mmCIF file of the N, C-alpha and C atoms, coordinates in Angstrom:
data_MODEL
# 
_entry.id   MODEL 
# 
loop_
_atom_site.group_PDB 
_atom_site.id 
_atom_site.type_symbol 
_atom_site.label_atom_id 
_atom_site.label_alt_id 
_atom_site.label_comp_id 
_atom_site.label_asym_id 
_atom_site.label_entity_id 
_atom_site.label_seq_id 
_atom_site.pdbx_PDB_ins_code 
_atom_site.Cartn_x 
_atom_site.Cartn_y 
_atom_site.Cartn_z 
_atom_site.occupancy 
_atom_site.B_iso_or_equiv 
_atom_site.pdbx_formal_charge 
_atom_site.auth_seq_id 
_atom_site.auth_comp_id 
_atom_site.auth_asym_id 
_atom_site.auth_atom_id 
_atom_site.pdbx_PDB_model_num 
ATOM 1   N N  . MET A 1 1  ? 0.837   -1.178 0.000   1.00 0.00 ? 1  MET A N  1 
ATOM 2   C CA . MET A 1 1  ? 0.000   0.000  0.000   1.00 0.00 ? 1  MET A CA 1 
ATOM 3   C C  . MET A 1 1  ? 0.883   1.242  0.000   1.00 0.00 ? 1  MET A C  1 
ATOM 4   N N  . ALA A 1 2  ? 0.520   2.211  -0.786  1.00 0.00 ? 2  ALA A N  1 
ATOM 5   C CA . ALA A 1 2  ? 1.287   3.451  -0.900  1.00 0.00 ? 2  ALA A CA 1 
ATOM 6   C C  . ALA A 1 2  ? 1.090   4.308  0.342   1.00 0.00 ? 2  ALA A C  1 
ATOM 7   N N  . ALA A 1 3  ? 2.167   4.939  0.783   1.00 0.00 ? 3  ALA A N  1 
ATOM 8   C CA . ALA A 1 3  ? 2.102   5.813  1.951   1.00 0.00 ? 3  ALA A CA 1 
ATOM 9   C C  . ALA A 1 3  ? 1.445   7.134  1.574   1.00 0.00 ? 3  ALA A C  1 
ATOM 10  N N  . VAL A 1 4  ? 0.505   7.552  2.407   1.00 0.00 ? 4  VAL A N  1 
ATOM 11  C CA . VAL A 1 4  ? -0.194  8.818  2.179   1.00 0.00 ? 4  VAL A CA 1 
ATOM 12  C C  . VAL A 1 4  ? 0.103   9.762  3.334   1.00 0.00 ? 4  VAL A C  1 
ATOM 13  N N  . LEU A 1 5  ? 0.308   11.028 3.009   1.00 0.00 ? 5  LEU A N  1 
ATOM 14  C CA . LEU A 1 5  ? 0.472   12.074 4.009   1.00 0.00 ? 5  LEU A CA 1 
ATOM 15  C C  . LEU A 1 5  ? -0.737  12.985 3.924   1.00 0.00 ? 5  LEU A C  1 
ATOM 16  N N  . ALA A 1 6  ? -1.207  13.463 5.054   1.00 0.00 ? 6  ALA A N  1 
ATOM 17  C CA . ALA A 1 6  ? -2.359  14.366 5.079   1.00 0.00 ? 6  ALA A CA 1 
ATOM 18  C C  . ALA A 1 6  ? -1.943  15.741 5.567   1.00 0.00 ? 6  ALA A C  1 
ATOM 19  N N  . CYS A 1 7  ? -2.533  16.756 4.973   1.00 0.00 ? 7  CYS A N  1 
ATOM 20  C CA . CYS A 1 7  ? -2.271  18.162 5.327   1.00 0.00 ? 7  CYS A CA 1 
ATOM 21  C C  . CYS A 1 7  ? -0.770  18.443 5.365   1.00 0.00 ? 7  CYS A C  1 
ATOM 22  N N  . VAL A 1 8  ? -0.150  18.355 4.207   1.00 0.00 ? 8  VAL A N  1 
ATOM 23  C CA . VAL A 1 8  ? 1.297   18.514 4.084   1.00 0.00 ? 8  VAL A CA 1 
ATOM 24  C C  . VAL A 1 8  ? 1.603   19.623 3.079   1.00 0.00 ? 8  VAL A C  1 
ATOM 25  N N  . LYS A 1 9  ? 2.718   20.297 3.282   1.00 0.00 ? 9  LYS A N  1 
ATOM 26  C CA . LYS A 1 9  ? 3.128   21.357 2.359   1.00 0.00 ? 9  LYS A CA 1 
ATOM 27  C C  . LYS A 1 9  ? 3.883   20.759 1.182   1.00 0.00 ? 9  LYS A C  1 
ATOM 28  N N  . VAL A 1 10 ? 3.502   21.231 0.001   1.00 0.00 ? 10 VAL A N  1 
ATOM 29  C CA . VAL A 1 10 ? 4.207   20.900 -1.230  1.00 0.00 ? 10 VAL A CA 1 
ATOM 30  C C  . VAL A 1 10 ? 4.528   22.247 -1.861  1.00 0.00 ? 10 VAL A C  1 
ATOM 31  N N  . GLY A 1 11 ? 5.788   22.617 -1.824  1.00 0.00 ? 11 GLY A N  1 
ATOM 32  C CA . GLY A 1 11 ? 6.141   23.963 -2.241  1.00 0.00 ? 11 GLY A CA 1 
ATOM 33  C C  . GLY A 1 11 ? 5.493   24.961 -1.299  1.00 0.00 ? 11 GLY A C  1 
ATOM 34  N N  . ARG A 1 12 ? 4.819   25.941 -1.865  1.00 0.00 ? 12 ARG A N  1 
ATOM 35  C CA . ARG A 1 12 ? 4.166   26.950 -1.025  1.00 0.00 ? 12 ARG A CA 1 
ATOM 36  C C  . ARG A 1 12 ? 2.740   26.598 -0.650  1.00 0.00 ? 12 ARG A C  1 
ATOM 37  N N  . TRP A 1 13 ? 2.260   25.453 -1.109  1.00 0.00 ? 13 TRP A N  1 
ATOM 38  C CA . TRP A 1 13 ? 0.871   25.065 -0.917  1.00 0.00 ? 13 TRP A CA 1 
ATOM 39  C C  . TRP A 1 13 ? 0.717   23.974 0.125   1.00 0.00 ? 13 TRP A C  1 
ATOM 40  N N  . GLU A 1 14 ? -0.335  24.042 0.901   1.00 0.00 ? 14 GLU A N  1 
ATOM 41  C CA . GLU A 1 14 ? -0.708  22.926 1.770   1.00 0.00 ? 14 GLU A CA 1 
ATOM 42  C C  . GLU A 1 14 ? -1.759  22.118 1.027   1.00 0.00 ? 14 GLU A C  1 
ATOM 43  N N  . VAL A 1 15 ? -1.505  20.819 0.921   1.00 0.00 ? 15 VAL A N  1 
ATOM 44  C CA . VAL A 1 15 ? -2.437  19.943 0.209   1.00 0.00 ? 15 VAL A CA 1 
ATOM 45  C C  . VAL A 1 15 ? -3.118  19.009 1.200   1.00 0.00 ? 15 VAL A C  1 
ATOM 46  N N  . ASP A 1 16 ? -4.279  18.515 0.812   1.00 0.00 ? 16 ASP A N  1 
ATOM 47  C CA . ASP A 1 16 ? -5.039  17.655 1.718   1.00 0.00 ? 16 ASP A CA 1 
ATOM 48  C C  . ASP A 1 16 ? -4.410  16.276 1.856   1.00 0.00 ? 16 ASP A C  1 
ATOM 49  N N  . PHE A 1 17 ? -4.088  15.646 0.726   1.00 0.00 ? 17 PHE A N  1 
ATOM 50  C CA . PHE A 1 17 ? -3.505  14.297 0.754   1.00 0.00 ? 17 PHE A CA 1 
ATOM 51  C C  . PHE A 1 17 ? -2.431  14.195 -0.317  1.00 0.00 ? 17 PHE A C  1 
ATOM 52  N N  . LEU A 1 18 ? -1.315  13.567 0.042   1.00 0.00 ? 18 LEU A N  1 
ATOM 53  C CA . LEU A 1 18 ? -0.183  13.425 -0.875  1.00 0.00 ? 18 LEU A CA 1 
ATOM 54  C C  . LEU A 1 18 ? 0.343   12.002 -0.845  1.00 0.00 ? 18 LEU A C  1 
ATOM 55  N N  . TRP A 1 19 ? 0.448   11.415 -2.023  1.00 0.00 ? 19 TRP A N  1 
ATOM 56  C CA . TRP A 1 19 ? 1.165   10.153 -2.218  1.00 0.00 ? 19 TRP A CA 1 
ATOM 57  C C  . TRP A 1 19 ? 2.420   10.552 -2.983  1.00 0.00 ? 19 TRP A C  1 
ATOM 58  N N  . ARG A 1 20 ? 3.469   10.901 -2.248  1.00 0.00 ? 20 ARG A N  1 
ATOM 59  C CA . ARG A 1 20 ? 4.675   11.462 -2.850  1.00 0.00 ? 20 ARG A CA 1 
ATOM 60  C C  . ARG A 1 20 ? 5.300   10.511 -3.868  1.00 0.00 ? 20 ARG A C  1 
ATOM 61  N N  . SER A 1 21 ? 5.381   9.232  -3.543  1.00 0.00 ? 21 SER A N  1 
ATOM 62  C CA . SER A 1 21 ? 6.031   8.281  -4.453  1.00 0.00 ? 21 SER A CA 1 
ATOM 63  C C  . SER A 1 21 ? 5.269   8.105  -5.767  1.00 0.00 ? 21 SER A C  1 
ATOM 64  N N  . HIS A 1 22 ? 4.000   8.461  -5.788  1.00 0.00 ? 22 HIS A N  1 
ATOM 65  C CA . HIS A 1 22 ? 3.190   8.370  -6.997  1.00 0.00 ? 22 HIS A CA 1 
ATOM 66  C C  . HIS A 1 22 ? 2.934   9.724  -7.641  1.00 0.00 ? 22 HIS A C  1 
ATOM 67  N N  . GLY A 1 23 ? 3.386   10.781 -6.989  1.00 0.00 ? 23 GLY A N  1 
ATOM 68  C CA . GLY A 1 23 ? 3.154   12.115 -7.531  1.00 0.00 ? 23 GLY A CA 1 
ATOM 69  C C  . GLY A 1 23 ? 1.685   12.483 -7.578  1.00 0.00 ? 23 GLY A C  1 
ATOM 70  N N  . LEU A 1 24 ? 0.911   11.978 -6.605  1.00 0.00 ? 24 LEU A N  1 
ATOM 71  C CA . LEU A 1 24 ? -0.533  12.185 -6.596  1.00 0.00 ? 24 LEU A CA 1 
ATOM 72  C C  . LEU A 1 24 ? -0.948  13.052 -5.412  1.00 0.00 ? 24 LEU A C  1 
ATOM 73  N N  . ILE A 1 25 ? -1.756  14.051 -5.716  1.00 0.00 ? 25 ILE A N  1 
ATOM 74  C CA . ILE A 1 25 ? -2.348  14.910 -4.693  1.00 0.00 ? 25 ILE A CA 1 
ATOM 75  C C  . ILE A 1 25 ? -3.856  14.829 -4.834  1.00 0.00 ? 25 ILE A C  1 
ATOM 76  N N  . VAL A 1 26 ? -4.538  14.674 -3.703  1.00 0.00 ? 26 VAL A N  1 
ATOM 77  C CA . VAL A 1 26 ? -5.994  14.694 -3.683  1.00 0.00 ? 26 VAL A CA 1 
ATOM 78  C C  . VAL A 1 26 ? -6.435  15.865 -2.817  1.00 0.00 ? 26 VAL A C  1 
ATOM 79  N N  . GLU A 1 27 ? -7.283  16.691 -3.387  1.00 0.00 ? 27 GLU A N  1 
ATOM 80  C CA . GLU A 1 27 ? -7.860  17.828 -2.673  1.00 0.00 ? 27 GLU A CA 1 
ATOM 81  C C  . GLU A 1 27 ? -9.338  17.548 -2.432  1.00 0.00 ? 27 GLU A C  1 
ATOM 82  N N  . THR A 1 28 ? -9.788  17.781 -1.219  1.00 0.00 ? 28 THR A N  1 
ATOM 83  C CA . THR A 1 28 ? -11.187 17.589 -0.861  1.00 0.00 ? 28 THR A CA 1 
ATOM 84  C C  . THR A 1 28 ? -11.770 18.959 -0.547  1.00 0.00 ? 28 THR A C  1 
ATOM 85  N N  . ASP A 1 29 ? -12.769 19.340 -1.308  1.00 0.00 ? 29 ASP A N  1 
ATOM 86  C CA . ASP A 1 29 ? -13.308 20.696 -1.242  1.00 0.00 ? 29 ASP A CA 1 
ATOM 87  C C  . ASP A 1 29 ? -14.743 20.700 -0.733  1.00 0.00 ? 29 ASP A C  1 
ATOM 88  N N  . SER A 1 30 ? -14.967 21.468 0.309   1.00 0.00 ? 30 SER A N  1 
ATOM 89  C CA . SER A 1 30 ? -16.338 21.681 0.760   1.00 0.00 ? 30 SER A CA 1 
ATOM 90  C C  . SER A 1 30 ? -16.745 23.100 0.408   1.00 0.00 ? 30 SER A C  1 
ATOM 91  N N  . PHE A 1 31 ? -18.020 23.293 0.211   1.00 0.00 ? 31 PHE A N  1 
ATOM 92  C CA . PHE A 1 31 ? -18.527 24.613 -0.136  1.00 0.00 ? 31 PHE A CA 1 
ATOM 93  C C  . PHE A 1 31 ? -18.205 25.619 0.973   1.00 0.00 ? 31 PHE A C  1 
ATOM 94  N N  . LEU A 1 32 ? -18.203 25.157 2.214   1.00 0.00 ? 32 LEU A N  1 
ATOM 95  C CA . LEU A 1 32 ? -17.945 26.039 3.354   1.00 0.00 ? 32 LEU A CA 1 
ATOM 96  C C  . LEU A 1 32 ? -16.597 26.734 3.234   1.00 0.00 ? 32 LEU A C  1 
ATOM 97  N N  . TYR A 1 33 ? -15.564 25.996 2.809   1.00 0.00 ? 33 TYR A N  1 
ATOM 98  C CA . TYR A 1 33 ? -14.210 26.548 2.754   1.00 0.00 ? 33 TYR A CA 1 
ATOM 99  C C  . TYR A 1 33 ? -13.748 26.930 1.351   1.00 0.00 ? 33 TYR A C  1 
ATOM 100 N N  . HIS A 1 34 ? -14.521 26.607 0.354   1.00 0.00 ? 34 HIS A N  1 
ATOM 101 C CA . HIS A 1 34 ? -14.076 26.847 -1.022  1.00 0.00 ? 34 HIS A CA 1 
ATOM 102 C C  . HIS A 1 34 ? -15.093 27.646 -1.822  1.00 0.00 ? 34 HIS A C  1 
ATOM 103 N N  . ARG A 1 35 ? -15.746 28.556 -1.177  1.00 0.00 ? 35 ARG A N  1 
ATOM 104 C CA . ARG A 1 35 ? -16.682 29.408 -1.904  1.00 0.00 ? 35 ARG A CA 1 
ATOM 105 C C  . ARG A 1 35 ? -16.056 30.787 -2.074  1.00 0.00 ? 35 ARG A C  1 
ATOM 106 N N  . GLY A 1 36 ? -16.520 31.484 -3.034  1.00 0.00 ? 36 GLY A N  1 
ATOM 107 C CA . GLY A 1 36 ? -16.027 32.832 -3.271  1.00 0.00 ? 36 GLY A CA 1 
ATOM 108 C C  . GLY A 1 36 ? -14.907 32.862 -4.282  1.00 0.00 ? 36 GLY A C  1 
ATOM 109 N N  . SER A 1 37 ? -14.719 34.019 -4.866  1.00 0.00 ? 37 SER A N  1 
ATOM 110 C CA . SER A 1 37 ? -13.765 34.153 -5.962  1.00 0.00 ? 37 SER A CA 1 
ATOM 111 C C  . SER A 1 37 ? -12.324 33.994 -5.524  1.00 0.00 ? 37 SER A C  1 
ATOM 112 N N  . VAL A 1 38 ? -11.962 34.430 -4.310  1.00 0.00 ? 38 VAL A N  1 
ATOM 113 C CA . VAL A 1 38 ? -10.578 34.320 -3.859  1.00 0.00 ? 38 VAL A CA 1 
ATOM 114 C C  . VAL A 1 38 ? -10.189 32.858 -3.708  1.00 0.00 ? 38 VAL A C  1 
ATOM 115 N N  . SER A 1 39 ? -11.023 32.074 -3.062  1.00 0.00 ? 39 SER A N  1 
ATOM 116 C CA . SER A 1 39 ? -10.743 30.654 -2.896  1.00 0.00 ? 39 SER A CA 1 
ATOM 117 C C  . SER A 1 39 ? -10.735 29.940 -4.237  1.00 0.00 ? 39 SER A C  1 
ATOM 118 N N  . PHE A 1 40 ? -11.675 30.278 -5.095  1.00 0.00 ? 40 PHE A N  1 
ATOM 119 C CA . PHE A 1 40 ? -11.767 29.683 -6.427  1.00 0.00 ? 40 PHE A CA 1 
ATOM 120 C C  . PHE A 1 40 ? -10.476 29.928 -7.200  1.00 0.00 ? 40 PHE A C  1 
ATOM 121 N N  . GLU A 1 41 ? -10.011 31.153 -7.241  1.00 0.00 ? 41 GLU A N  1 
ATOM 122 C CA . GLU A 1 41 ? -8.783  31.499 -7.959  1.00 0.00 ? 41 GLU A CA 1 
ATOM 123 C C  . GLU A 1 41 ? -7.576  30.824 -7.325  1.00 0.00 ? 41 GLU A C  1 
ATOM 124 N N  . SER A 1 42 ? -7.528  30.800 -6.004  1.00 0.00 ? 42 SER A N  1 
ATOM 125 C CA . SER A 1 42 ? -6.416  30.164 -5.293  1.00 0.00 ? 42 SER A CA 1 
ATOM 126 C C  . SER A 1 42 ? -6.334  28.673 -5.608  1.00 0.00 ? 42 SER A C  1 
ATOM 127 N N  . ASP A 1 43 ? -7.487  28.010 -5.635  1.00 0.00 ? 43 ASP A N  1 
ATOM 128 C CA . ASP A 1 43 ? -7.513  26.576 -5.948  1.00 0.00 ? 43 ASP A CA 1 
ATOM 129 C C  . ASP A 1 43 ? -6.939  26.307 -7.335  1.00 0.00 ? 43 ASP A C  1 
ATOM 130 N N  . TYR A 1 44 ? -7.294  27.126 -8.295  1.00 0.00 ? 44 TYR A N  1 
ATOM 131 C CA . TYR A 1 44 ? -6.807  26.911 -9.657  1.00 0.00 ? 44 TYR A CA 1 
ATOM 132 C C  . TYR A 1 44 ? -5.336  27.292 -9.805  1.00 0.00 ? 44 TYR A C  1 
ATOM 133 N N  . ALA A 1 45 ? -4.892  28.306 -9.087  1.00 0.00 ? 45 ALA A N  1 
ATOM 134 C CA . ALA A 1 45 ? -3.466  28.652 -9.086  1.00 0.00 ? 45 ALA A CA 1 
ATOM 135 C C  . ALA A 1 45 ? -2.654  27.521 -8.468  1.00 0.00 ? 45 ALA A C  1 
ATOM 136 N N  . ARG A 1 46 ? -3.162  26.953 -7.383  1.00 0.00 ? 46 ARG A N  1 
ATOM 137 C CA . ARG A 1 46 ? -2.494  25.823 -6.719  1.00 0.00 ? 46 ARG A CA 1 
ATOM 138 C C  . ARG A 1 46 ? -2.383  24.648 -7.670  1.00 0.00 ? 46 ARG A C  1 
ATOM 139 N N  . ASP A 1 47 ? -3.492  24.305 -8.343  1.00 0.00 ? 47 ASP A N  1 
ATOM 140 C CA . ASP A 1 47 ? -3.468  23.176 -9.272  1.00 0.00 ? 47 ASP A CA 1 
ATOM 141 C C  . ASP A 1 47 ? -2.458  23.398 -10.389 1.00 0.00 ? 47 ASP A C  1 
ATOM 142 N N  . LEU A 1 48 ? -2.429  24.598 -10.933 1.00 0.00 ? 48 LEU A N  1 
ATOM 143 C CA . LEU A 1 48 ? -1.496  24.901 -12.014 1.00 0.00 ? 48 LEU A CA 1 
ATOM 144 C C  . LEU A 1 48 ? -0.049  24.758 -11.547 1.00 0.00 ? 48 LEU A C  1 
ATOM 145 N N  . ASP A 1 49 ? 0.269   25.296 -10.374 1.00 0.00 ? 49 ASP A N  1 
ATOM 146 C CA . ASP A 1 49 ? 1.618   25.171 -9.818  1.00 0.00 ? 49 ASP A CA 1 
ATOM 147 C C  . ASP A 1 49 ? 1.989   23.709 -9.579  1.00 0.00 ? 49 ASP A C  1 
ATOM 148 N N  . LEU A 1 50 ? 1.082   22.969 -8.973  1.00 0.00 ? 50 LEU A N  1 
ATOM 149 C CA . LEU A 1 50 ? 1.371   21.570 -8.642  1.00 0.00 ? 50 LEU A CA 1 
ATOM 150 C C  . LEU A 1 50 ? 1.507   20.710 -9.889  1.00 0.00 ? 50 LEU A C  1 
ATOM 151 N N  . ARG A 1 51 ? 0.661   20.947 -10.867 1.00 0.00 ? 51 ARG A N  1 
ATOM 152 C CA . ARG A 1 51 ? 0.778   20.195 -12.128 1.00 0.00 ? 51 ARG A CA 1 
ATOM 153 C C  . ARG A 1 51 ? 2.067   20.556 -12.853 1.00 0.00 ? 51 ARG A C  1 
ATOM 154 N N  . SER A 1 52 ? 2.456   21.810 -12.796 1.00 0.00 ? 52 SER A N  1 
ATOM 155 C CA . SER A 1 52 ? 3.720   22.239 -13.403 1.00 0.00 ? 52 SER A CA 1 
ATOM 156 C C  . SER A 1 52 ? 4.914   21.585 -12.722 1.00 0.00 ? 52 SER A C  1 
ATOM 157 N N  . ALA A 1 53 ? 4.743   21.244 -11.451 1.00 0.00 ? 53 ALA A N  1 
ATOM 158 C CA . ALA A 1 53 ? 5.802   20.566 -10.700 1.00 0.00 ? 53 ALA A CA 1 
ATOM 159 C C  . ALA A 1 53 ? 5.766   19.051 -10.903 1.00 0.00 ? 53 ALA A C  1 
ATOM 160 N N  . GLY A 1 54 ? 4.847   18.568 -11.741 1.00 0.00 ? 54 GLY A N  1 
ATOM 161 C CA . GLY A 1 54 ? 4.808   17.152 -12.078 1.00 0.00 ? 54 GLY A CA 1 
ATOM 162 C C  . GLY A 1 54 ? 3.804   16.316 -11.313 1.00 0.00 ? 54 GLY A C  1 
ATOM 163 N N  . TYR A 1 55 ? 2.973   16.940 -10.502 1.00 0.00 ? 55 TYR A N  1 
ATOM 164 C CA . TYR A 1 55 ? 1.978   16.193 -9.738  1.00 0.00 ? 55 TYR A CA 1 
ATOM 165 C C  . TYR A 1 55 ? 0.680   16.045 -10.515 1.00 0.00 ? 55 TYR A C  1 
ATOM 166 N N  . THR A 1 56 ? -0.020  14.956 -10.256 1.00 0.00 ? 56 THR A N  1 
ATOM 167 C CA . THR A 1 56 ? -1.389  14.785 -10.708 1.00 0.00 ? 56 THR A CA 1 
ATOM 168 C C  . THR A 1 56 ? -2.270  15.251 -9.561  1.00 0.00 ? 56 THR A C  1 
ATOM 169 N N  . VAL A 1 57 ? -3.249  16.086 -9.871  1.00 0.00 ? 57 VAL A N  1 
ATOM 170 C CA . VAL A 1 57 ? -4.139  16.622 -8.837  1.00 0.00 ? 57 VAL A CA 1 
ATOM 171 C C  . VAL A 1 57 ? -5.562  16.171 -9.128  1.00 0.00 ? 57 VAL A C  1 
ATOM 172 N N  . LEU A 1 58 ? -6.157  15.506 -8.144  1.00 0.00 ? 58 LEU A N  1 
ATOM 173 C CA . LEU A 1 58 ? -7.566  15.128 -8.218  1.00 0.00 ? 58 LEU A CA 1 
ATOM 174 C C  . LEU A 1 58 ? -8.323  15.941 -7.183  1.00 0.00 ? 58 LEU A C  1 
ATOM 175 N N  . ARG A 1 59 ? -9.472  16.465 -7.561  1.00 0.00 ? 59 ARG A N  1 
ATOM 176 C CA . ARG A 1 59 ? -10.320 17.244 -6.653  1.00 0.00 ? 59 ARG A CA 1 
ATOM 177 C C  . ARG A 1 59 ? -11.674 16.569 -6.520  1.00 0.00 ? 59 ARG A C  1 
ATOM 178 N N  . PHE A 1 60 ? -12.131 16.493 -5.276  1.00 0.00 ? 60 PHE A N  1 
ATOM 179 C CA . PHE A 1 60 ? -13.448 15.930 -4.993  1.00 0.00 ? 60 PHE A CA 1 
ATOM 180 C C  . PHE A 1 60 ? -14.183 16.853 -4.040  1.00 0.00 ? 60 PHE A C  1 
ATOM 181 N N  . THR A 1 61 ? -15.481 16.983 -4.246  1.00 0.00 ? 61 THR A N  1 
ATOM 182 C CA . THR A 1 61 ? -16.295 17.782 -3.339  1.00 0.00 ? 61 THR A CA 1 
ATOM 183 C C  . THR A 1 61 ? -16.741 16.921 -2.167  1.00 0.00 ? 61 THR A C  1 
ATOM 184 N N  . ASP A 1 62 ? -17.176 17.590 -1.106  1.00 0.00 ? 62 ASP A N  1 
ATOM 185 C CA . ASP A 1 62 ? -17.676 16.841 0.040   1.00 0.00 ? 62 ASP A CA 1 
ATOM 186 C C  . ASP A 1 62 ? -18.911 16.026 -0.351  1.00 0.00 ? 62 ASP A C  1 
ATOM 187 N N  . THR A 1 63 ? -19.705 16.540 -1.262  1.00 0.00 ? 63 THR A N  1 
ATOM 188 C CA . THR A 1 63 ? -20.876 15.796 -1.728  1.00 0.00 ? 63 THR A CA 1 
ATOM 189 C C  . THR A 1 63 ? -20.458 14.523 -2.457  1.00 0.00 ? 63 THR A C  1 
ATOM 190 N N  . GLN A 1 64 ? -19.436 14.611 -3.307  1.00 0.00 ? 64 GLN A N  1 
ATOM 191 C CA . GLN A 1 64 ? -18.947 13.413 -3.993  1.00 0.00 ? 64 GLN A CA 1 
ATOM 192 C C  . GLN A 1 64 ? -18.398 12.397 -2.992  1.00 0.00 ? 64 GLN A C  1 
ATOM 193 N N  . LEU A 1 65 ? -17.674 12.861 -1.999  1.00 0.00 ? 65 LEU A N  1 
ATOM 194 C CA . LEU A 1 65 ? -17.113 11.954 -0.991  1.00 0.00 ? 65 LEU A CA 1 
ATOM 195 C C  . LEU A 1 65 ? -18.202 11.235 -0.210  1.00 0.00 ? 65 LEU A C  1 
ATOM 196 N N  . GLU A 1 66 ? -19.274 11.950 0.101   1.00 0.00 ? 66 GLU A N  1 
ATOM 197 C CA . GLU A 1 66 ? -20.364 11.353 0.878   1.00 0.00 ? 66 GLU A CA 1 
ATOM 198 C C  . GLU A 1 66 ? -21.288 10.489 0.019   1.00 0.00 ? 66 GLU A C  1 
ATOM 199 N N  . ALA A 1 67 ? -21.602 10.945 -1.191  1.00 0.00 ? 67 ALA A N  1 
ATOM 200 C CA . ALA A 1 67 ? -22.583 10.247 -2.022  1.00 0.00 ? 67 ALA A CA 1 
ATOM 201 C C  . ALA A 1 67 ? -21.985 9.137  -2.873  1.00 0.00 ? 67 ALA A C  1 
ATOM 202 N N  . GLU A 1 68 ? -20.697 9.266  -3.234  1.00 0.00 ? 68 GLU A N  1 
ATOM 203 C CA . GLU A 1 68 ? -20.072 8.306  -4.145  1.00 0.00 ? 68 GLU A CA 1 
ATOM 204 C C  . GLU A 1 68 ? -18.694 7.856  -3.655  1.00 0.00 ? 68 GLU A C  1 
ATOM 205 N N  . PRO A 1 69 ? -18.591 7.386  -2.419  1.00 0.00 ? 69 PRO A N  1 
ATOM 206 C CA . PRO A 1 69 ? -17.257 7.043  -1.895  1.00 0.00 ? 69 PRO A CA 1 
ATOM 207 C C  . PRO A 1 69 ? -16.555 5.941  -2.688  1.00 0.00 ? 69 PRO A C  1 
ATOM 208 N N  . GLU A 1 70 ? -17.332 4.983  -3.194  1.00 0.00 ? 70 GLU A N  1 
ATOM 209 C CA . GLU A 1 70 ? -16.721 3.903  -3.969  1.00 0.00 ? 70 GLU A CA 1 
ATOM 210 C C  . GLU A 1 70 ? -16.117 4.434  -5.268  1.00 0.00 ? 70 GLU A C  1 
ATOM 211 N N  . ARG A 1 71 ? -16.823 5.341  -5.910  1.00 0.00 ? 71 ARG A N  1 
ATOM 212 C CA . ARG A 1 71 ? -16.333 5.926  -7.160  1.00 0.00 ? 71 ARG A CA 1 
ATOM 213 C C  . ARG A 1 71 ? -15.061 6.734  -6.913  1.00 0.00 ? 71 ARG A C  1 
ATOM 214 N N  . VAL A 1 72 ? -15.051 7.541  -5.849  1.00 0.00 ? 72 VAL A N  1 
ATOM 215 C CA . VAL A 1 72 ? -13.870 8.330  -5.502  1.00 0.00 ? 72 VAL A CA 1 
ATOM 216 C C  . VAL A 1 72 ? -12.692 7.405  -5.212  1.00 0.00 ? 72 VAL A C  1 
ATOM 217 N N  . ALA A 1 73 ? -12.934 6.384  -4.404  1.00 0.00 ? 73 ALA A N  1 
ATOM 218 C CA . ALA A 1 73 ? -11.867 5.438  -4.057  1.00 0.00 ? 73 ALA A CA 1 
ATOM 219 C C  . ALA A 1 73 ? -11.329 4.739  -5.299  1.00 0.00 ? 73 ALA A C  1 
ATOM 220 N N  . ALA A 1 74 ? -12.205 4.394  -6.223  1.00 0.00 ? 74 ALA A N  1 
ATOM 221 C CA . ALA A 1 74 ? -11.780 3.726  -7.455  1.00 0.00 ? 74 ALA A CA 1 
ATOM 222 C C  . ALA A 1 74 ? -10.909 4.650  -8.307  1.00 0.00 ? 74 ALA A C  1 
ATOM 223 N N  . LEU A 1 75 ? -11.268 5.919  -8.385  1.00 0.00 ? 75 LEU A N  1 
ATOM 224 C CA . LEU A 1 75 ? -10.467 6.870  -9.163  1.00 0.00 ? 75 LEU A CA 1 
ATOM 225 C C  . LEU A 1 75 ? -9.081  7.063  -8.547  1.00 0.00 ? 75 LEU A C  1 
ATOM 226 N N  . VAL A 1 76 ? -9.026  7.152  -7.223  1.00 0.00 ? 76 VAL A N  1 
ATOM 227 C CA . VAL A 1 76 ? -7.729  7.299  -6.541  1.00 0.00 ? 76 VAL A CA 1 
ATOM 228 C C  . VAL A 1 76 ? -6.912  6.025  -6.740  1.00 0.00 ? 76 VAL A C  1 
ATOM 229 N N  . ALA A 1 77 ? -7.544  4.867  -6.573  1.00 0.00 ? 77 ALA A N  1 
ATOM 230 C CA . ALA A 1 77 ? -6.834  3.598  -6.757  1.00 0.00 ? 77 ALA A CA 1 
ATOM 231 C C  . ALA A 1 77 ? -6.313  3.460  -8.173  1.00 0.00 ? 77 ALA A C  1 
ATOM 232 N N  . ASP A 1 78 ? -7.092  3.905  -9.156  1.00 0.00 ? 78 ASP A N  1 
ATOM 233 C CA . ASP A 1 78 ? -6.650  3.852  -10.543 1.00 0.00 ? 78 ASP A CA 1 
ATOM 234 C C  . ASP A 1 78 ? -5.393  4.698  -10.750 1.00 0.00 ? 78 ASP A C  1 
ATOM 235 N N  . GLU A 1 79 ? -5.372  5.896  -10.190 1.00 0.00 ? 79 GLU A N  1 
ATOM 236 C CA . GLU A 1 79 ? -4.181  6.746  -10.304 1.00 0.00 ? 79 GLU A CA 1 
ATOM 237 C C  . GLU A 1 79 ? -2.969  6.110  -9.614  1.00 0.00 ? 79 GLU A C  1 
ATOM 238 N N  . LEU A 1 80 ? -3.200  5.484  -8.476  1.00 0.00 ? 80 LEU A N  1 
ATOM 239 C CA . LEU A 1 80 ? -2.098  4.861  -7.741  1.00 0.00 ? 80 LEU A CA 1 
ATOM 240 C C  . LEU A 1 80 ? -1.556  3.630  -8.441  1.00 0.00 ? 80 LEU A C  1 
ATOM 241 N N  . SER A 1 81 ? -2.365  3.028  -9.310  1.00 0.00 ? 81 SER A N  1 
ATOM 242 C CA . SER A 1 81 ? -1.922  1.816  -10.006 1.00 0.00 ? 81 SER A CA 1 
ATOM 243 C C  . SER A 1 81 ? -1.084  2.126  -11.255 1.00 0.00 ? 81 SER A C  1 
ATOM 244 N N  . ARG A 1 82 ? -0.983  3.382  -11.636 1.00 0.00 ? 82 ARG A N  1 
ATOM 245 C CA . ARG A 1 82 ? -0.243  3.768  -12.853 1.00 0.00 ? 82 ARG A CA 1 
ATOM 246 C C  . ARG A 1 82 ? 1.241   3.770  -12.608 1.00 0.00 ? 82 ARG A C  1 
# 
């Protein structure tokens, strides 16, 4: 099983989950903390920086995590299997 780190800094950004050996970052976004134009712009700037650094970034909403946990887990597992 791949080692995962939670709430870790990658460059200037704090990410929710990192599988460093796979170059995978998972961000979990809730409307409470990710609403408004500043957060929206920051999220996309973060993704651009992280992708430019060679990471794959997956984003899931709290609704997706609650309503479709199997689908989310399958997508993460698929990325980890590459």
